[in-house]
Every structure is written in C-alpha cells, then in structure tokens.
C-alpha positions as CSV (number, residue, x, y, z in Angstrom):
1,M,-11.9,-15.4,9.4
2,V,-15.0,-16.9,11.0
3,S,-17.5,-18.4,8.5
4,S,-20.3,-16.1,9.8
5,E,-18.0,-13.1,9.0
6,I,-17.6,-14.5,5.5
7,D,-21.3,-14.9,5.1
8,D,-21.8,-11.3,6.3
9,E,-19.3,-10.0,3.8
10,F,-20.9,-12.0,1.1
11,C,-24.3,-10.5,1.9
12,L,-22.8,-7.0,1.8
13,Q,-21.2,-7.8,-1.6
14,R,-24.5,-9.0,-2.9
15,R,-26.3,-6.0,-1.7
16,R,-23.9,-3.6,-3.5
17,L,-24.0,-5.9,-6.6
18,P,-20.4,-5.4,-7.7
19,P,-19.4,-6.4,-11.3
20,A,-18.8,-10.1,-11.8
21,R,-15.2,-9.5,-12.7
22,E,-14.8,-7.7,-9.3
23,L,-16.1,-10.8,-7.5
24,L,-13.8,-13.0,-9.6
25,A,-10.8,-10.8,-8.7
26,L,-11.7,-11.1,-5.0
27,L,-12.1,-14.9,-5.3
28,T,-8.8,-15.2,-7.2
29,R,-7.0,-13.1,-4.6
30,A,-8.5,-15.2,-1.8
31,T,-7.6,-18.5,-3.5
32,A,-4.0,-17.2,-4.1
33,A,-3.7,-16.2,-0.5
34,E,-4.8,-19.8,0.5
35,F,-2.1,-21.3,-1.7
36,I,0.6,-18.9,-0.4
37,N,-0.3,-19.5,3.2
C-alpha cells in the first residue's frame, strides 16, 4: 500500500469517527499482518 493511500484511508476513518476500539482492532490486525508477512 502506498503511504498516500494510507493517509487517505486514515482521513476517511477520521471523518466517520469510528469507536477507538475499532481503530485499535484495525491497528492490531495490521500489526499482526506485518509480523506474519
């Protein structure tokens, strides 16, 4: 994923204002994917 795409996705997430636990789940999933790959 290109960093600009990550920034765009982050902006979309912020605009929707998801619950903190949802963001934490996304972060955890992304981190786990990094370790697996």
